[in-house]
C-alpha positions as CSV (number, residue, x, y, z in Angstrom):
1,X,-50.3,64.3,-120.8
2,X,-53.1,65.5,-118.7
3,X,-53.5,62.1,-117.1
4,X,-49.8,61.7,-116.7
5,X,-48.5,64.7,-114.7
6,X,-44.8,65.3,-114.6
7,X,-43.0,64.6,-111.4
8,X,-39.2,64.3,-110.6
9,X,-37.4,61.0,-110.4
10,X,-34.7,62.0,-107.9
11,X,-33.2,58.5,-107.7
12,X,-32.7,58.4,-111.5
13,X,-31.2,61.9,-111.5
14,X,-28.8,61.0,-108.6
15,X,-27.7,57.9,-110.5
16,X,-27.1,59.8,-113.8
17,X,-25.2,62.6,-112.0
18,X,-23.1,60.0,-110.2
19,X,-22.2,58.3,-113.4
20,X,-21.3,61.6,-115.1
21,X,-19.0,62.5,-112.2
22,X,-17.5,58.9,-112.2
23,X,-16.5,59.3,-115.9
24,X,-15.3,62.9,-115.9
25,X,-13.5,63.2,-112.5
26,X,-11.8,59.9,-112.0
27,X,-9.0,61.2,-114.2
28,X,-7.7,64.4,-115.7
29,X,-6.2,62.7,-118.7
30,X,-8.2,63.8,-121.7
31,X,-6.6,61.3,-124.0
32,X,-8.2,58.5,-121.9
33,X,-11.7,60.1,-121.8
34,X,-12.0,61.4,-125.4
35,X,-12.2,58.0,-127.3
36,X,-14.6,56.6,-124.7
37,X,-16.9,59.6,-124.2
38,X,-19.3,59.0,-127.1
39,X,-19.9,55.4,-126.1
40,X,-20.2,56.1,-122.4
41,X,-22.7,58.9,-122.9
42,X,-24.7,57.0,-125.4
43,X,-25.3,54.3,-122.8
44,X,-26.0,56.9,-120.1
45,X,-28.5,58.9,-122.2
46,X,-30.3,55.7,-123.2
47,X,-30.5,54.7,-119.5
48,X,-31.7,58.2,-118.5
49,X,-34.4,58.4,-121.2
50,X,-35.9,55.0,-120.4
51,X,-35.9,55.4,-116.6
52,X,-37.2,58.9,-116.3
53,X,-40.5,60.7,-117.1
54,X,-42.5,60.0,-119.3
55,X,-41.4,56.6,-120.5
56,X,-40.9,55.1,-117.0
57,X,-44.2,56.4,-115.8
58,X,-46.1,55.1,-118.7
59,X,-44.5,51.7,-118.4
60,X,-45.0,51.5,-114.6
61,X,-48.6,52.7,-114.5
62,X,-50.3,52.0,-117.9
63,X,-48.6,50.0,-120.6
64,X,-46.6,46.8,-119.9
65,X,-45.1,46.8,-123.5
66,X,-43.4,50.1,-122.6
67,X,-42.2,48.5,-119.4
68,X,-40.8,45.7,-121.6
69,X,-38.9,48.2,-123.8
70,X,-37.4,49.7,-120.7
71,X,-36.2,46.3,-119.6
72,X,-34.6,45.7,-123.0
73,X,-32.7,48.9,-122.8
74,X,-31.6,48.2,-119.2
75,X,-30.4,44.7,-120.2
76,X,-29.1,44.8,-123.7
77,X,-28.5,48.4,-124.8
78,X,-27.1,50.5,-121.9
79,X,-24.9,47.9,-120.2
80,X,-22.6,47.1,-123.2
81,X,-22.3,50.7,-124.1
82,X,-21.4,51.7,-120.5
83,X,-18.9,48.8,-120.2
84,X,-17.2,49.6,-123.5
85,X,-17.2,53.3,-122.5
86,X,-15.3,52.9,-119.3
87,X,-11.8,54.4,-119.5
88,X,-8.8,52.8,-117.8
89,X,-8.7,55.0,-114.7
90,X,-12.4,54.2,-114.0
91,X,-11.7,50.5,-114.0
92,X,-8.5,51.0,-111.9
93,X,-10.5,52.9,-109.3
94,X,-13.0,50.1,-108.7
95,X,-10.5,47.2,-109.2
96,X,-10.1,46.4,-105.5
97,X,-9.3,42.8,-104.8
98,X,-12.7,41.7,-103.4
99,X,-14.4,43.2,-106.5
100,X,-12.0,41.6,-109.0
101,X,-12.2,38.3,-107.2
102,X,-16.0,38.3,-107.3
103,X,-16.1,39.4,-110.9
104,X,-13.8,36.6,-112.0
105,X,-16.4,34.2,-110.7
106,X,-19.6,35.9,-111.8
107,X,-18.3,36.7,-115.2
108,X,-17.5,33.1,-116.1
109,X,-19.8,32.5,-119.1
110,X,-21.9,29.7,-117.5
111,X,-22.3,31.7,-114.2
112,X,-23.1,34.9,-116.1
113,X,-25.6,33.1,-118.3
114,X,-27.6,31.6,-115.4
115,X,-27.5,34.8,-113.3
116,X,-28.8,36.9,-116.1
117,X,-31.6,34.6,-117.2
118,X,-32.6,33.8,-113.6
119,X,-33.2,37.5,-113.0
120,X,-34.8,38.2,-116.4
121,X,-37.2,35.2,-116.1
122,X,-37.9,35.9,-112.5
123,X,-38.7,39.5,-113.2
124,X,-41.7,38.4,-115.3
125,X,-43.4,36.4,-112.6
126,X,-46.8,38.0,-112.0
127,X,-46.1,38.6,-108.3
128,X,-42.8,40.3,-109.1
129,X,-44.3,42.6,-111.8
130,X,-47.2,43.5,-109.6
131,X,-44.8,44.4,-106.8
132,X,-42.6,46.5,-109.1
133,X,-45.5,48.6,-110.4
134,X,-47.1,49.2,-107.0
135,X,-44.0,49.7,-104.9
136,X,-41.5,52.4,-105.9
137,X,-38.6,51.2,-103.6
138,X,-39.0,47.6,-104.8
139,X,-39.1,48.8,-108.4
140,X,-35.8,50.7,-108.1
141,X,-34.2,47.8,-106.2
142,X,-35.2,45.2,-108.8
143,X,-34.2,47.4,-111.7
144,X,-30.8,48.0,-110.0
145,X,-30.3,44.2,-109.7
146,X,-31.2,43.8,-113.4
147,X,-28.8,46.5,-114.5
148,X,-25.9,44.9,-112.4
149,X,-26.5,41.3,-113.7
150,X,-26.8,42.7,-117.2
151,X,-23.5,44.5,-116.9
152,X,-22.0,41.2,-115.7
153,X,-23.6,39.3,-118.5
154,X,-21.7,41.4,-121.1
155,X,-18.3,41.0,-119.4
156,X,-17.5,37.7,-121.1
157,X,-18.1,39.4,-124.5
158,X,-16.4,42.8,-123.8
159,X,-14.0,42.0,-121.0
160,X,-13.0,44.3,-118.2
161,X,-9.2,44.5,-117.7
162,X,-6.0,42.5,-118.2
163,X,-7.2,39.9,-115.6
164,X,-10.7,39.5,-117.0
165,X,-10.5,39.2,-120.7
166,X,-13.3,38.5,-123.3
167,X,-13.8,35.0,-124.5
168,X,-12.8,34.1,-128.1
169,X,-15.0,35.1,-131.0
170,X,-16.6,31.7,-131.6
171,X,-17.5,31.4,-127.9
172,X,-19.0,34.9,-127.9
173,X,-21.3,34.0,-130.8
174,X,-22.4,30.8,-129.0
175,X,-22.8,32.6,-125.7
176,X,-25.0,35.3,-127.2
177,X,-27.0,32.8,-129.3
178,X,-27.9,30.9,-126.1
179,X,-28.8,34.2,-124.4
180,X,-31.4,34.8,-127.2
181,X,-33.2,31.5,-126.5
182,X,-34.2,31.4,-122.8
183,X,-36.2,34.7,-122.9
184,X,-38.6,32.9,-125.2
185,X,-40.2,31.3,-122.2
186,X,-41.7,34.4,-120.5
187,X,-42.2,36.0,-123.9
188,X,-44.3,33.1,-125.0
189,X,-46.6,33.3,-122.0
190,X,-47.1,37.0,-122.7
191,X,-47.5,36.7,-126.5
192,X,-49.9,33.8,-126.4
193,X,-51.7,34.3,-123.2
194,X,-55.5,34.7,-123.3
195,X,-55.9,36.0,-119.7
196,X,-54.2,39.0,-118.1
197,X,-51.1,37.9,-116.2
198,X,-50.6,41.1,-114.2
199,X,-53.4,42.4,-112.0
200,X,-51.7,45.8,-111.5
201,X,-52.2,46.6,-115.2
202,X,-55.8,45.3,-115.2
203,X,-56.6,47.8,-112.4
204,X,-54.8,50.7,-114.1
205,X,-56.8,53.4,-116.0
206,X,-56.9,52.8,-119.7
207,X,-55.8,56.1,-121.2
208,X,-54.1,54.8,-124.3
209,X,-57.0,52.9,-125.8
210,X,-55.3,49.5,-125.9
211,X,-56.7,46.4,-124.1
212,X,-54.8,44.6,-121.4
213,X,-54.5,41.5,-123.6
214,X,-53.2,43.4,-126.6
215,X,-50.7,45.2,-124.4
216,X,-49.5,41.9,-122.9
217,X,-49.2,40.3,-126.4
218,X,-47.2,43.3,-127.7
219,X,-44.9,43.1,-124.6
220,X,-44.2,39.4,-125.4
221,X,-43.4,40.2,-129.0
222,X,-41.1,43.0,-128.0
223,X,-39.2,40.9,-125.5
224,X,-38.7,38.1,-128.0
225,X,-38.2,39.9,-131.3
226,X,-36.6,43.1,-129.8
227,X,-34.2,41.1,-127.6
228,X,-33.4,38.7,-130.4
229,X,-32.7,41.5,-132.9
230,X,-30.3,43.2,-130.5
231,X,-28.4,40.0,-129.7
232,X,-28.3,38.9,-133.4
233,X,-26.9,42.3,-134.4
234,X,-24.2,41.8,-131.8
235,X,-23.5,38.4,-133.1
236,X,-23.2,39.7,-136.7
237,X,-20.8,42.5,-135.6
238,X,-18.6,39.9,-133.8
239,X,-18.6,37.6,-136.8
240,X,-17.7,40.4,-139.2
241,X,-14.8,41.5,-137.0
242,X,-13.7,37.9,-136.6
243,X,-13.8,37.4,-140.3
244,X,-11.8,40.6,-140.9
245,X,-9.2,39.6,-138.3
246,X,-8.8,36.2,-139.9
247,X,-8.6,37.7,-143.4
248,X,-5.9,40.1,-142.3
249,X,-4.0,37.3,-140.6
250,X,-4.2,35.1,-143.8
251,X,-3.1,38.1,-145.9
252,X,0.0,38.6,-143.7
253,X,0.9,34.9,-143.8
254,X,0.5,34.8,-147.6
255,X,2.6,38.0,-148.1
256,X,5.4,36.6,-145.8
257,X,5.3,33.3,-147.7
258,X,5.7,35.1,-151.0
259,X,8.6,37.0,-149.6
């Protein structure tokens, strides 16, 4: 790590500490926190690992494929875990009328779909990527927007409270299937491009013995295959739970008929 000296990411540390405080001190009811703690901290640890040294620094300065992995975690791994890990009192604290009114609109499946994909596709325009890797403030701001729209994208699948409930299982499967399609566009440009798309990575020092084109191709494959795998695992889990619920319901009806 001689060419990658350690340095603190105070913005990341502040965010992580804030989220720890948000979980632990919004209630003193341990029975609310205990069943949610493992899920919440799984999402929080994933967020911390991929936005702090050394992964963030490698992705920002040297390897775009590492940057792409960071994006996948910020979009498809941490958000659903954090959303599922929120206990009741956390949700009640932020459930002010303006927030709930806004969330009811933004979490409609069609709105959430286009918001998420607009940001994800836009983030891979060459000018946006070059800005992110050369401007720390812009990088933090754009990643913050991505995290927020990603949390919003998962609300139709997971739900939020009694007013904002998840859509039905069939709709969840269709919604996540469509989410797996649109990222193919930027992923294809990366995977099959023959010229470097991002000048910031061309100008960076090559300390990992990988060419810019190979790095770019690997990034495209990660965005498409990695994102698809995560979404299809989610679809499989939803289908299995749906099947089990239907089977349980059929068993109950059959037993009642026999009685």
